[in-house]
N, C-alpha and C positions, 0 to 999 in steps of 0.2 A: 534363590534369593530374589525377593521382590523389590525392584528399584523404583517403582512408581511412587511410593510415599516420599522417597528422598527427592525425586525430581519435582514432585508437587510442592514440597517444602521449599526447595531452592527457587522455584518460580515465584512463589508467594513472597519470599524474602526479597527478591529482586524487584518485584512489583511495588514494594513499599518505598523504594528510593524515589525522591522527588525528581531527579534527573530523568529517570525512566518514564515517569508519569508525563512530564512535559514533552519528552521525545515522542511518546505515543500521541499526545494531543497535536503536536506539530505535524506528525505524519498523517493523521486523519484529516487535518485541516488542509494540508497540501493536496491530498487526494480529492477532497471535496471541491477545492478550487479548480483543479485540473478538469474534473468532470463537468463542473459548471461552465468553464470556459469552452469546453468542447461542445456543450449542448446549447450555448447561446445563439449560435448562428445557424441552427438547424430549422429548416422550413419544409419538412418532408413527412411522409407517413411513417407508421411505426416500424415497418419492415426495413425501410431505408435508414431510419434512425438507429436501429439495432445493428445493422451491418456497418454503418459508419462508426458507431461507438466501438464495436469490436475491432475494426481496423485501427482506430486511433489508440485504443488500449494496447493492442498488439505492438504497435510502433513504440509506444511509451515503455512497454516492458523490454523490448529489444534494446532501446537506448539505455535504459536503466541497467540492464545486464552488462552492456559494454562499458558503462561508466563505473558502476559499483564493484564489479568483480576485480578489476585491477587494483582498486583501492583496498580491497580486503587481503590482498596478497602480501 
């Protein structure tokens, strides 16, 4: 039995809800804001910028996991 058409249909149905649309817009906006804030104070070459960005994104992911996972329980 092929379940991909069912999964595809359900994802399309959920994507049509206005709440989900605005939730995706909000999530993308917050991510852009965070990256913008992280990059504002940078005055280094590309290698240092990449390493610094990776470190900050790693820290943000670590904090998000510790905050969001207990909320999902």
